[in-house]
MOPAC internal coordinates of N, CA, C and O (Angstrom, degrees):
PM7 1SCF
backbone

  N    0.0000 0     0.00 0     0.00 0    0    0    0
  C    1.4518 1     0.00 0     0.00 0    1    0    0
  C    1.5225 1   109.15 1     0.00 0    2    1    0
  O    1.2310 1   121.58 1   -37.84 1    3    2    1
  N    1.3053 1   114.59 1   142.16 1    3    2    1
  C    1.4596 1   123.05 1   178.23 1    5    3    2
  C    1.5244 1   108.19 1  -118.84 1    6    5    3
  O    1.2310 1   120.44 1   -47.02 1    7    6    5
  N    1.3198 1   116.76 1   132.98 1    7    6    5
  C    1.4612 1   120.75 1   174.62 1    9    7    6
  C    1.5191 1   108.54 1  -106.31 1   10    9    7
  O    1.2310 1   121.15 1   -53.93 1   11   10    9
  N    1.3242 1   115.41 1   126.07 1   11   10    9
  C    1.4605 1   122.04 1   175.78 1   13   11   10
  C    1.5176 1   107.32 1  -106.73 1   14   13   11
  O    1.2310 1   120.38 1   -67.34 1   15   14   13
  N    1.3125 1   116.88 1   112.66 1   15   14   13
  C    1.4632 1   121.70 1   174.51 1   17   15   14
  C    1.5300 1   105.69 1   -89.05 1   18   17   15
  O    1.2310 1   120.95 1   -71.77 1   19   18   17
  N    1.3124 1   115.79 1   108.23 1   19   18   17
  C    1.4578 1   122.12 1  -171.55 1   21   19   18
  C    1.5288 1   111.77 1   -53.12 1   22   21   19
  O    1.2310 1   120.12 1   136.95 1   23   22   21
  N    1.3051 1   117.38 1   -43.05 1   23   22   21
  C    1.4682 1   120.45 1  -177.15 1   25   23   22
  C    1.5283 1   113.04 1   -67.47 1   26   25   23
  O    1.2310 1   119.77 1   164.39 1   27   26   25
  N    1.3282 1   118.04 1   -15.61 1   27   26   25
  C    1.4670 1   120.88 1   175.62 1   29   27   26
  C    1.5323 1   111.58 1   -75.99 1   30   29   27
  O    1.2310 1   120.37 1   159.18 1   31   30   29
  N    1.3281 1   116.90 1   -20.82 1   31   30   29
  C    1.4595 1   121.53 1  -175.04 1   33   31   30
  C    1.5238 1   113.85 1  -112.59 1   34   33   31
  O    1.2310 1   120.61 1   156.11 1   35   34   33
  N    1.3210 1   116.44 1   -23.89 1   35   34   33
  C    1.4638 1   120.24 1  -174.07 1   37   35   34
  C    1.5230 1   111.59 1  -127.13 1   38   37   35
  O    1.2310 1   121.10 1   -36.11 1   39   38   37
  N    1.3217 1   115.50 1   143.89 1   39   38   37
  C    1.4676 1   120.92 1   174.65 1   41   39   38
  C    1.5183 1   111.31 1   -94.29 1   42   41   39
  O    1.2310 1   121.05 1   159.76 1   43   42   41
  N    1.3439 1   115.60 1   -20.24 1   43   42   41
  C    1.4571 1   121.78 1  -177.30 1   45   43   42
  C    1.5270 1   108.39 1  -137.03 1   46   45   43
  O    1.2310 1   120.92 1   -26.81 1   47   46   45
  N    1.3165 1   115.85 1   153.19 1   47   46   45
  C    1.4682 1   121.57 1  -177.29 1   49   47   46
  C    1.5208 1   110.09 1  -131.82 1   50   49   47
  O    1.2310 1   120.42 1  -141.90 1   51   50   49
  N    1.3264 1   116.80 1    38.10 1   51   50   49
  C    1.4509 1   120.17 1  -172.19 1   53   51   50
  C    1.5194 1   115.49 1  -119.90 1   54   53   51
  O    1.2310 1   119.25 1   154.62 1   55   54   53
  N    1.2971 1   119.03 1   -25.38 1   55   54   53
  C    1.4611 1   119.87 1  -172.12 1   57   55   54
  C    1.5260 1   112.60 1  -104.84 1   58   57   55
  O    1.2310 1   121.64 1   -13.84 1   59   58   57
  N    1.3246 1   114.46 1   166.16 1   59   58   57
  C    1.4601 1   119.53 1   173.35 1   61   59   58
  C    1.5273 1   110.37 1   -61.22 1   62   61   59
  O    1.2310 1   120.13 1   141.82 1   63   62   61
  N    1.3270 1   117.36 1   -38.18 1   63   62   61
  C    1.4622 1   120.45 1   178.91 1   65   63   62
  C    1.5258 1   111.37 1   -61.89 1   66   65   63
  O    1.2310 1   120.45 1   139.80 1   67   66   65
  N    1.3269 1   116.75 1   -40.20 1   67   66   65
  C    1.4684 1   120.39 1   176.64 1   69   67   66
  C    1.5252 1   109.86 1   -62.42 1   70   69   67
  O    1.2310 1   120.89 1   134.30 1   71   70   69
  N    1.3169 1   115.91 1   -45.70 1   71   70   69
  C    1.4589 1   120.40 1   179.07 1   73   71   70
  C    1.5170 1   112.24 1   -63.59 1   74   73   71
  O    1.2310 1   120.33 1   142.62 1   75   74   73
  N    1.3298 1   116.97 1   -37.38 1   75   74   73
  C    1.4695 1   120.74 1   178.11 1   77   75   74
  C    1.5224 1   111.52 1   -60.63 1   78   77   75
  O    1.2310 1   120.23 1   142.94 1   79   78   77
  N    1.3221 1   117.17 1   -37.06 1   79   78   77
  C    1.4726 1   120.73 1   178.81 1   81   79   78
  C    1.5195 1   110.76 1   -64.02 1   82   81   79
  O    1.2310 1   120.54 1   137.00 1   83   82   81
  N    1.3314 1   116.58 1   -43.00 1   83   82   81
  C    1.4634 1   119.70 1   178.11 1   85   83   82
  C    1.5281 1   110.51 1   -68.24 1   86   85   83
  O    1.2310 1   120.41 1   138.70 1   87   86   85
  N    1.3297 1   116.82 1   -41.30 1   87   86   85
  C    1.4591 1   121.45 1   176.64 1   89   87   86
  C    1.5263 1   110.52 1   -54.18 1   90   89   87
  O    1.2310 1   120.29 1   132.52 1   91   90   89
  N    1.3310 1   117.05 1   -47.48 1   91   90   89
  C    1.4645 1   120.73 1  -178.86 1   93   91   90
  C    1.5253 1   111.57 1   -59.64 1   94   93   91
  O    1.2310 1   120.32 1   139.15 1   95   94   93
  N    1.3237 1   117.00 1   -40.85 1   95   94   93
  C    1.4642 1   120.37 1   178.03 1   97   95   94
  C    1.5238 1   110.99 1   -63.12 1   98   97   95
  O    1.2310 1   120.64 1   132.22 1   99   98   97
  N    1.3305 1   116.38 1   -47.78 1   99   98   97
  C    1.4674 1   120.58 1  -178.64 1  101   99   98
  C    1.5233 1   110.23 1   -64.11 1  102  101   99
  O    1.2310 1   120.20 1   132.59 1  103  102  101
  N    1.3161 1   117.22 1   -47.41 1  103  102  101
  C    1.4609 1   120.71 1  -177.27 1  105  103  102
  C    1.5247 1   111.32 1   -61.33 1  106  105  103
  O    1.2310 1   120.41 1   139.71 1  107  106  105
  N    1.3140 1   116.83 1   -40.29 1  107  106  105
  C    1.4646 1   120.23 1   177.81 1  109  107  106
  C    1.5295 1   111.04 1   -57.46 1  110  109  107
  O    1.2310 1   120.60 1   135.87 1  111  110  109
  N    1.3150 1   116.46 1   -44.13 1  111  110  109
  C    1.4660 1   120.12 1   179.40 1  113  111  110
  C    1.5288 1   111.29 1   -70.79 1  114  113  111
  O    1.2310 1   120.09 1   139.40 1  115  114  113
  N    1.3218 1   117.44 1   -40.60 1  115  114  113
  C    1.4673 1   120.31 1   176.25 1  117  115  114
  C    1.5301 1   110.47 1   -60.55 1  118  117  115
  O    1.2310 1   120.28 1   137.98 1  119  118  117
  N    1.3288 1   117.06 1   -42.02 1  119  118  117
  C    1.4679 1   120.45 1   179.42 1  121  119  118
  C    1.5233 1   111.48 1   -61.23 1  122  121  119
  O    1.2310 1   120.83 1   153.40 1  123  122  121
  N    1.3295 1   116.01 1   -26.60 1  123  122  121
  C    1.4630 1   121.05 1   177.25 1  125  123  122
  C    1.5276 1   112.37 1   -96.97 1  126  125  123
  O    1.2310 1   121.36 1  -162.00 1  127  126  125
  N    1.3431 1   115.00 1    18.00 1  127  126  125
  C    1.4726 1   122.89 1   176.08 1  129  127  126
  C    1.5253 1   113.51 1    58.73 1  130  129  127
  O    1.2310 1   120.81 1  -141.63 1  131  130  129
  N    1.3211 1   116.06 1    38.37 1  131  130  129
  C    1.4552 1   120.52 1   178.48 1  133  131  130
  C    1.5243 1   110.45 1  -105.40 1  134  133  131
  O    1.2310 1   121.59 1   -38.24 1  135  134  133
  N    1.3062 1   114.57 1   141.76 1  135  134  133
  C    1.4556 1   123.71 1   174.14 1  137  135  134
  C    1.5210 1   106.77 1   -75.33 1  138  137  135
  O    1.2310 1   119.61 1   -44.62 1  139  138  137
  N    1.3377 1   118.35 1   135.38 1  139  138  137
  C    1.4620 1   122.26 1  -174.71 1  141  139  138
  C    1.5264 1   110.80 1  -120.44 1  142  141  139
  O    1.2310 1   121.57 1   -48.98 1  143  142  141
  N    1.3215 1   114.60 1   131.02 1  143  142  141
  C    1.4639 1   121.42 1   171.51 1  145  143  142
  C    1.5210 1   106.60 1  -113.35 1  146  145  143
  O    1.2310 1   120.61 1   -53.53 1  147  146  145
  N    1.3307 1   116.43 1   126.47 1  147  146  145
  C    1.4579 1   121.89 1   178.89 1  149  147  146
  C    1.5254 1   107.72 1  -104.59 1  150  149  147
  O    1.2310 1   121.32 1   -57.01 1  151  150  149
  N    1.3351 1   115.08 1   122.99 1  151  150  149
  C    1.4579 1   120.95 1   179.18 1  153  151  150
  C    1.5192 1   109.64 1  -103.49 1  154  153  151
  O    1.2310 1   121.22 1   -51.68 1  155  154  153
  N    1.3290 1   115.27 1   128.32 1  155  154  153
  C    1.4605 1   121.32 1   177.00 1  157  155  154
  C    1.5287 1   110.91 1  -101.96 1  158  157  155
  O    1.2310 1   120.74 1  -146.67 1  159  158  157
  N    1.3210 1   116.20 1    33.33 1  159  158  157
  C    1.4597 1   121.40 1   179.19 1  161  159  158
  C    1.5276 1   109.41 1   -55.52 1  162  161  159
  O    1.2310 1   120.70 1   -55.92 1  163  162  161
  N    1.3232 1   116.26 1   124.08 1  163  162  161
  C    1.4567 1   121.79 1   178.92 1  165  163  162
  C    1.5191 1   115.11 1    83.76 1  166  165  163
  O    1.2310 1   119.77 1   176.33 1  167  166  165
  N    1.3287 1   118.05 1    -3.67 1  167  166  165
  C    1.4638 1   121.79 1  -179.94 1  169  167  166
  C    1.5222 1   108.07 1   -96.41 1  170  169  167
  O    1.2310 1   120.48 1   -55.18 1  171  170  169
  N    1.3010 1   116.69 1   124.82 1  171  170  169
  C    1.4734 1   121.07 1  -176.88 1  173  171  170
  C    1.5157 1   113.31 1   -88.11 1  174  173  171
  O    1.2310 1   119.77 1   150.17 1  175  174  173
  N    1.3245 1   118.05 1   -29.83 1  175  174  173
  C    1.4531 1   120.17 1  -178.27 1  177  175  174
  C    1.5184 1   111.24 1  -168.31 1  178  177  175
  O    1.2310 1   121.54 1   -16.98 1  179  178  177
  N    1.3263 1   114.66 1   163.02 1  179  178  177
  C    1.4610 1   122.81 1   179.00 1  181  179  178
  C    1.5138 1   108.75 1  -129.67 1  182  181  179
  O    1.2310 1   120.46 1   -12.45 1  183  182  181
  N    1.3258 1   116.73 1   167.55 1  183  182  181
  C    1.4554 1   119.88 1   172.43 1  185  183  182
  C    1.5259 1   109.82 1  -119.64 1  186  185  183
  O    1.2310 1   121.05 1    -9.37 1  187  186  185
  N    1.3072 1   115.59 1   170.63 1  187  186  185
  C    1.4595 1   121.88 1  -175.02 1  189  187  186
  C    1.5218 1   112.40 1   -61.87 1  190  189  187
  O    1.2310 1   119.82 1   139.89 1  191  190  189
  N    1.3187 1   117.94 1   -40.11 1  191  190  189
  C    1.4649 1   120.51 1   180.00 1  193  191  190
  C    1.5222 1   111.42 1   -58.15 1  194  193  191
  O    1.2310 1   120.85 1   134.14 1  195  194  193
  N    1.3108 1   115.98 1   -45.86 1  195  194  193
  C    1.4587 1   120.91 1   179.44 1  197  195  194
  C    1.5298 1   110.73 1   -62.42 1  198  197  195
  O    1.2310 1   120.39 1   131.44 1  199  198  197
  N    1.3227 1   116.87 1   -48.56 1  199  198  197
  C    1.4706 1   121.42 1  -178.18 1  201  199  198
  C    1.5280 1   110.69 1   -62.78 1  202  201  199
  O    1.2310 1   120.26 1   136.97 1  203  202  201
  N    1.3175 1   117.11 1   -43.03 1  203  202  201
  C    1.4692 1   119.58 1   178.67 1  205  203  202
  C    1.5200 1   111.18 1   -58.75 1  206  205  203
  O    1.2310 1   120.37 1   132.84 1  207  206  205
  N    1.3188 1   116.90 1   -47.16 1  207  206  205
  C    1.4613 1   120.60 1  -177.45 1  209  207  206
  C    1.5262 1   112.23 1   -70.51 1  210  209  207
  O    1.2310 1   120.25 1   139.47 1  211  210  209
  N    1.3123 1   117.13 1   -40.53 1  211  210  209
  C    1.4648 1   120.76 1  -175.71 1  213  211  210
  C    1.5181 1   113.06 1   -76.92 1  214  213  211
  O    1.2310 1   119.96 1   139.50 1  215  214  213
  N    1.3228 1   117.69 1   -40.50 1  215  214  213
  C    1.4614 1   120.34 1  -170.45 1  217  215  214
  C    1.5210 1   114.50 1  -117.30 1  218  217  215
  O    1.2310 1   119.78 1   133.30 1  219  218  217
  N    1.3068 1   118.02 1   -46.70 1  219  218  217
  C    1.4654 1   120.21 1  -176.32 1  221  219  218
  C    1.5306 1   110.60 1   -65.97 1  222  221  219
  O    1.2310 1   119.99 1   148.12 1  223  222  221
  N    1.3181 1   117.62 1   -31.88 1  223  222  221
  C    1.4759 1   120.82 1   176.77 1  225  223  222
  C    1.5212 1   112.35 1   -62.02 1  226  225  223
  O    1.2310 1   120.04 1   158.96 1  227  226  225
  N    1.3230 1   117.52 1   -21.04 1  227  226  225
  C    1.4688 1   120.23 1   176.97 1  229  227  226
  C    1.5259 1   111.49 1   -61.60 1  230  229  227
  O    1.2310 1   120.46 1   153.16 1  231  230  229
  N    1.3371 1   116.72 1   -26.84 1  231  230  229
  C    1.4650 1   120.73 1   179.66 1  233  231  230
  C    1.5253 1   112.59 1   -64.85 1  234  233  231
  O    1.2310 1   119.93 1   162.44 1  235  234  233
  N    1.3231 1   117.74 1   -17.56 1  235  234  233
  C    1.4662 1   121.19 1   175.68 1  237  235  234
  C    1.5287 1   111.65 1   -72.70 1  238  237  235
  O    1.2310 1   120.34 1   163.36 1  239  238  237
  N    1.3291 1   116.95 1   -16.64 1  239  238  237
  C    1.4593 1   121.80 1  -175.43 1  241  239  238
  C    1.5255 1   114.07 1  -120.55 1  242  241  239
  O    1.2310 1   120.38 1   153.59 1  243  242  241
  N    1.3155 1   116.87 1   -26.41 1  243  242  241
  C    1.4700 1   121.97 1  -175.21 1  245  243  242
  C    1.5183 1   109.65 1  -134.91 1  246  245  243
  O    1.2310 1   120.55 1   -31.98 1  247  246  245
  N    1.3280 1   116.55 1   148.02 1  247  246  245
  C    1.4565 1   117.77 1   175.82 1  249  247  246
  C    1.5244 1   109.13 1   -76.82 1  250  249  247
  O    1.2310 1   121.35 1   -18.25 1  251  250  249
  N    1.3212 1   115.01 1   161.75 1  251  250  249
  C    1.4596 1   120.09 1  -174.87 1  253  251  250
  C    1.5280 1   111.53 1   -60.85 1  254  253  251
  O    1.2310 1   120.04 1   144.34 1  255  254  253
  N    1.3209 1   117.54 1   -35.66 1  255  254  253
  C    1.4652 1   120.54 1   178.86 1  257  255  254
  C    1.5175 1   111.74 1   -59.45 1  258  257  255
  O    1.2310 1   120.56 1   137.13 1  259  258  257
  N    1.3208 1   116.53 1   -42.87 1  259  258  257
  C    1.4668 1   120.67 1   178.82 1  261  259  258
  C    1.5274 1   110.44 1   -64.03 1  262  261  259
  O    1.2310 1   120.84 1   134.87 1  263  262  261
  N    1.3183 1   116.01 1   -45.13 1  263  262  261
  C    1.4646 1   120.15 1  -179.61 1  265  263  262
  C    1.5242 1   109.82 1   -61.60 1  266  265  263
  O    1.2310 1   120.65 1   133.62 1  267  266  265
  N    1.3061 1   116.36 1   -46.38 1  267  266  265
  C    1.4677 1   121.37 1  -178.11 1  269  267  266
  C    1.5339 1   111.90 1   -61.13 1  270  269  267
  O    1.2310 1   120.61 1   143.86 1  271  270  269
  N    1.3229 1   116.44 1   -36.14 1  271  270  269
  C    1.4674 1   120.45 1  -178.87 1  273  271  270
  C    1.5227 1   113.29 1   -80.44 1  274  273  271
  O    1.2310 1   120.06 1   157.91 1  275  274  273
  N    1.3194 1   117.49 1   -22.09 1  275  274  273
  C    1.4622 1   120.15 1  -171.14 1  277  275  274
  C    1.5199 1   115.56 1  -118.89 1  278  277  275
  O    1.2310 1   120.20 1  -174.15 1  279  278  277
  N    1.3222 1   117.22 1     5.85 1  279  278  277
  C    1.4572 1   120.97 1  -179.52 1  281  279  278
  C    1.5242 1   109.49 1  -134.07 1  282  281  279
  O    1.2310 1   120.93 1   -54.82 1  283  282  281
  N    1.3225 1   115.82 1   125.18 1  283  282  281
  C    1.4594 1   120.58 1   175.01 1  285  283  282
  C    1.5230 1   109.13 1  -131.18 1  286  285  283
  O    1.2310 1   121.73 1    -9.82 1  287  286  285
  N    1.3181 1   114.29 1   170.18 1  287  286  285
  C    1.4574 1   121.20 1  -176.93 1  289  287  286
  C    1.5173 1   109.53 1  -130.82 1  290  289  287
  O    1.2310 1   121.11 1   -30.47 1  291  290  289
  N    1.3297 1   115.48 1   149.53 1  291  290  289
  C    1.4640 1   120.57 1   173.79 1  293  291  290
  C    1.5142 1   109.02 1  -142.35 1  294  293  291
  O    1.2310 1   121.16 1   -15.81 1  295  294  293
  N    1.3212 1   115.38 1   164.19 1  295  294  293
  C    1.4615 1   121.87 1  -178.79 1  297  295  294
  C    1.5249 1   111.64 1    54.04 1  298  297  295
  O    1.2310 1   121.06 1  -133.53 1  299  298  297
  N    1.3262 1   115.58 1    46.47 1  299  298  297
  C    1.4566 1   121.05 1  -179.03 1  301  299  298
  C    1.5262 1   110.63 1   -99.58 1  302  301  299
  O    1.2310 1   121.52 1    -6.28 1  303  302  301
  N    1.3044 1   114.70 1   173.72 1  303  302  301
  C    1.4599 1   121.74 1   172.37 1  305  303  302
  C    1.5256 1   107.08 1  -117.18 1  306  305  303
  O    1.2310 1   120.76 1   -11.17 1  307  306  305
  N    1.3166 1   116.15 1   168.83 1  307  306  305
  C    1.4651 1   119.87 1   176.98 1  309  307  306
  C    1.5250 1   110.20 1   -59.62 1  310  309  307
  O    1.2310 1   120.15 1   139.45 1  311  310  309
  N    1.3265 1   117.33 1   -40.55 1  311  310  309
  C    1.4672 1   121.10 1  -179.59 1  313  311  310
  C    1.5262 1   110.74 1   -61.81 1  314  313  311
  O    1.2310 1   120.10 1   135.30 1  315  314  313
  N    1.3179 1   117.42 1   -44.70 1  315  314  313
  C    1.4705 1   121.51 1   179.22 1  317  315  314
  C    1.5211 1   110.03 1   -64.05 1  318  317  315
  O    1.2310 1   120.47 1   132.22 1  319  318  317
  N    1.3224 1   116.70 1   -47.78 1  319  318  317
  C    1.4747 1   120.47 1   179.95 1  321  319  318
  C    1.5208 1   111.47 1   -58.60 1  322  321  319
  O    1.2310 1   120.85 1   130.95 1  323  322  321
  N    1.3222 1   115.98 1   -49.05 1  323  322  321
  C    1.4694 1   120.41 1  -177.15 1  325  323  322
  C    1.5266 1   111.40 1   -63.05 1  326  325  323
  O    1.2310 1   120.34 1   138.04 1  327  326  325
  N    1.3143 1   116.95 1   -41.96 1  327  326  325
  C    1.4603 1   120.13 1  -178.32 1  329  327  326
  C    1.5307 1   111.23 1   -65.29 1  330  329  327
  O    1.2310 1   119.98 1   132.44 1  331  330  329
  N    1.3094 1   117.65 1   -47.56 1  331  330  329
  C    1.4702 1   120.60 1   179.52 1  333  331  330
  C    1.5214 1   110.25 1   -62.67 1  334  333  331
  O    1.2310 1   120.32 1   132.96 1  335  334  333
  N    1.3136 1   117.00 1   -47.04 1  335  334  333
  C    1.4642 1   121.40 1  -179.32 1  337  335  334
  C    1.5252 1   111.27 1   -60.60 1  338  337  335
  O    1.2310 1   120.22 1   132.12 1  339  338  337
  N    1.3239 1   117.19 1   -47.88 1  339  338  337
  C    1.4641 1   120.49 1  -178.04 1  341  339  338
  C    1.5216 1   112.43 1   -65.14 1  342  341  339
  O    1.2310 1   119.82 1   142.70 1  343  342  341
  N    1.3297 1   117.94 1   -37.30 1  343  342  341
  C    1.4645 1   120.15 1   178.38 1  345  343  342
  C    1.5312 1   110.66 1   -67.17 1  346  345  343
  O    1.2310 1   119.84 1   137.61 1  347  346  345
  N    1.3350 1   117.91 1   -42.39 1  347  346  345
  C    1.4657 1   119.58 1   177.50 1  349  347  346
  C    1.5265 1   111.26 1   -66.31 1  350  349  347
  O    1.2310 1   120.15 1   139.83 1  351  350  349
  N    1.3241 1   117.31 1   -40.17 1  351  350  349
  C    1.4702 1   120.07 1   177.62 1  353  351  350
  C    1.5193 1   110.76 1   -59.70 1  354  353  351
  O    1.2310 1   120.74 1   134.73 1  355  354  353
  N    1.3220 1   116.18 1   -45.27 1  355  354  353
  C    1.4647 1   120.32 1  -179.31 1  357  355  354
  C    1.5240 1   110.92 1   -63.87 1  358  357  355
  O    1.2310 1   119.98 1   135.29 1  359  358  357
  N    1.2982 1   117.65 1   -44.71 1  359  358  357
  C    1.4652 1   121.58 1  -175.24 1  361  359  358
  C    1.5198 1   113.69 1   -74.86 1  362  361  359
  O    1.2310 1   119.88 1   157.53 1  363  362  361
  N    1.3261 1   117.84 1   -22.47 1  363  362  361
  C    1.4679 1   120.21 1  -177.68 1  365  363  362
  C    1.5225 1   113.13 1  -106.36 1  366  365  363
  O    1.2310 1   120.32 1  -174.49 1  367  366  365
  N    1.3247 1   117.00 1     5.51 1  367  366  365
  C    1.4656 1   119.36 1   178.63 1  369  367  366
  C    1.5262 1   109.16 1   -68.36 1  370  369  367
  O    1.2310 1   120.37 1   -27.98 1  371  370  369
  N    1.3166 1   116.89 1   152.02 1  371  370  369
  C    1.4637 1   119.12 1   177.53 1  373  371  370
  C    1.5178 1   110.48 1   -63.42 1  374  373  371
  O    1.2310 1   120.85 1   -39.34 1  375  374  373
  N    1.3022 1   115.97 1   140.66 1  375  374  373
  C    1.4704 1   120.70 1   175.59 1  377  375  374
  C    1.5176 1   108.38 1   -79.47 1  378  377  375
  O    1.2310 1   120.62 1   -62.87 1  379  378  377
  N    1.3069 1   116.41 1   117.13 1  379  378  377
  C    1.4625 1   121.80 1   179.91 1  381  379  378
  C    1.5262 1   107.13 1  -109.18 1  382  381  379
  O    1.2310 1   121.45 1   -59.05 1  383  382  381
  N    1.3066 1   114.84 1   120.95 1  383  382  381
  C    1.4546 1   120.22 1  -179.90 1  385  383  382
  C    1.5141 1   108.01 1  -103.59 1  386  385  383
  O    1.2310 1   120.95 1   -53.61 1  387  386  385
  N    1.3180 1   115.79 1   126.39 1  387  386  385
  C    1.4524 1   120.00 1   175.87 1  389  387  386
  C    1.5159 1   108.54 1  -112.98 1  390  389  387
  O    1.2310 1   121.63 1   -35.76 1  391  390  389
  N    1.2859 1   114.49 1   144.24 1  391  390  389
  C    1.4683 1   120.03 1   179.04 1  393  391  390
  C    1.5031 1   110.76 1  -113.21 1  394  393  391
  O    1.2310 1   120.10 1   180.00 1  395  394  393

């Protein structure tokens, strides 16, 4: 298992570029079959752009089951938890087509 303390790698947690940096770290470890724990120690909140780039982009490479089994979070806030959860729920919901 690898723990990534976000504040050790990033100065900001607001932009797509910031999220891309975290995504690259996570993907590198996933590619090497490592379980990843992301720590938000000292981070008070995130925005959707960051979460989309850091976490939702993982769905382009891994199925949700793999992500769920190999990625955990610690030192989070309710806002961080809710945002990540809601974005994954939205992106992994079944596509319903109505005519």
